N, C-alpha and C positions, 0 to 999 in steps of 0.2 A: 504493500500500500504506500502511495506517495506520502512523504512527510510534509506537514504544514509549511515548513520553511522552504520546501522545494517550489511552492507556489510563487514565492518572491522571484525565483529565477524564471519560472514559466511565464509569469505575468507580473512584472515589477511595477513599483511606484503606484500612481493613482489608478492604473489599469487593473490592479488587484480588486478594486471596488466593482469593476465591471464583471470580472470573473466570479466574484462572490455572489453578485446579484443574479447572474445567469444560473448558477448552480443551486441557489436558494429557491428559485422558481423555475426548475428545469423544463416544465411543460409549456412555459410561456415563450412566445416569439417576441423578440425585442427589436425595435428600430435602432438604427445607428445613432439618431439624435437622443434617444432615451439613454443609451449606454454611454454616449459622450457626456451627457449631463451628469451621470453617476460619477464619472472620473474628472469632471471639470475640464474637459478637453473639447477641442473642435472636432466635429465628425470627420473632417478630412484627415486630421492627425491620427484618429483612432482606426481609420479604415485599413491601414497597412497591417496593424496588429490583428485585426479580425480576419484578414485574409490569411495571415500566417497560421492562426489557430484553425481555420477551416482546412488549409492544406495539410496540417498535422493530424487531421481527423478528430480534433477535440470538439469542435462545434460544426454545425451545418448551417447553410444559408439558403434562403429562397427569395425570389423577387415577387412582390405583390404591390399593386397600386403604384408602380413605377419606382418603388424603393426596396432596398435590401432589408431583410429581416433575419435575425440570428437566434439560434437555440442550441443548447448543448446536444451533442450527437450521442444518442443512446447506444450507438454501435461502437463507440470508443471503448477500448479494452479496460480503461480505468474510470469509466463513467460513474459507476456506483461508489467507488472509493473516493473520487473527488467530491461527489455529492455529499457523502457522509462527513468528510472533513469540513467542507465549507459550511454545511448546515450547522454543524457543531460549533464552529468558530463564530458564525454569525449570531447564533442564539445565545452564546455566552455573554457577549457584550453588545449592547445597543449603542452604537456610536453615531446614529443619525442626528443631524443637527436640526433644530427647530426654527422655523421661519414664521413670522407673523405677517400676513398680508392685510393691508388696510386699503380698501378700495370701495367707493360708494356704488359703483356699477357692479351689481351682483354677478352678472354674466361674465364680466372680465375677471372678477375675483375667482369664480369657480374654474374657469379655464386655466388661470395661472396656478391655482391650487392643484389641479389635476396634473399639470406638467411637473410641478415641484415634487409631488408625491410619487410620480412615476420614476423620478430620479433618486428616490430613497429618503427624501427629507420628511420630517414631521412638519405639518402645516396647521397653523391656526388662522382663522379668517374673521375679519371685522369689517363692517361696512360704514364706519364713521370713526373719527378720532376719539370720540367719547367711548364708543364700544371697545376700541383698542386699549384705552386706558384701563377699562374694567378687566379685560383679559390679562393685561400686563400686571395688574395688581394681584391677580390670582396665580399666574404662571410665569411672571417676569424672570424668575431665577433660571428658568429652563429655555428661554428664548435667546437665540444666538444672533438673529438678524431681523430687522423690520423692513419690509418692502411696502412703502406707502405712496399713494397718489398725492400730488401736491395740492390740487384744488378739490376741496370737499366741502359740503355744507357744514356749518358750525366750525369746529376746530380743523384748521387746514394741516397739511403735512408738515410744514416747517414748525408750526406751533406744537404739534404732537411730538416731533423729534426733539425739540428743545425740552419738553417736559420729561420725556423718557430718558434722555441723556443726563438729566440732573439726578435721576435715580440709578442709572447704570452707565457711567462714563465709558465703559468698554463695549457698549452695544453698537453693533453695526447697523447703519441706516442706508437704505437705497431708495432714492426718490424716483418716481415715474410720472410722466405727464405727456399729454398729446400736444402741449403748447411749448414751443422752443423757448419762449421768454420765461418759463417757469423753472429755469435752471438755477435760480436763487443767486445768480451772479457770483458764484463761488466756484472757481475751477477745481478745487479739491473735493467738491461734493460728488458723491456717487450718484449719477443721474442716468436713467434709462428712458429714452424717448419712446413714446407710443406712436404707432403700433410696433411692438417688438416681436422678433421671431424666437423660437426656442433656443437657438444657438446663442443669441445675444443675451437672453435672460440667463442662461446657464453660465456664460462667461462672467457676467457681472456679479451674480450671486457668489460664484466660486472665488472670484477675485477678492471680494470683500470679506468672505469668511476666512480666507487664507491670509489676510492682511495682518501683520504683526500687531499684537495688542497694544504695544507702546505707541502706535501711530493713531492719532485721534482726528476725527472730523469735527470741526467747530461749526455748529449749525445753530443759528439764532432766528427766531421768528421775526418776520418783517412787520 
């Protein structure tokens, strides 16, 4: 049976998250965007590694809807061994990060939530700044990042961020808006323009989560 440490050689670095996800749900077909989101990579960068795994007989690939989809290959000689190891490792420690989405448009919030959850994040959803404050009061210790719209009825995104950062200076904040002028006039602010695609969302979220804790974003409500 392969040793757990051998997985680092087979699928090193952030790609280990992709490998773990696939074998934790071996019957599921995964899109390249979903797997790239797990690893915080661009799909084009991950494609080469998926091709290598397919050629090695570890995973299989199909084309559907004009896109490639991937799944662990049950014909692989070590399929069950890998599944046992990775299921055990994944169930031992839940390392998924928690993201709070704050978006007054419920459809946008739900679509964003589905994307983030498909990449393995825990997601909380609020439809106003006030609702977000309530969720933060309850679960703020577990939240790693807040993804908030800028323009919302009542408390806007900048005001919300200012309040939350007073409670948690280490909190990551990503603003999103469909209006270019909503970038808060601060080049250091993490800003995601709408409409965004899965790749840009994945890169921004991963960039902020991986940012050293010592680096702070100063956000003040206008």
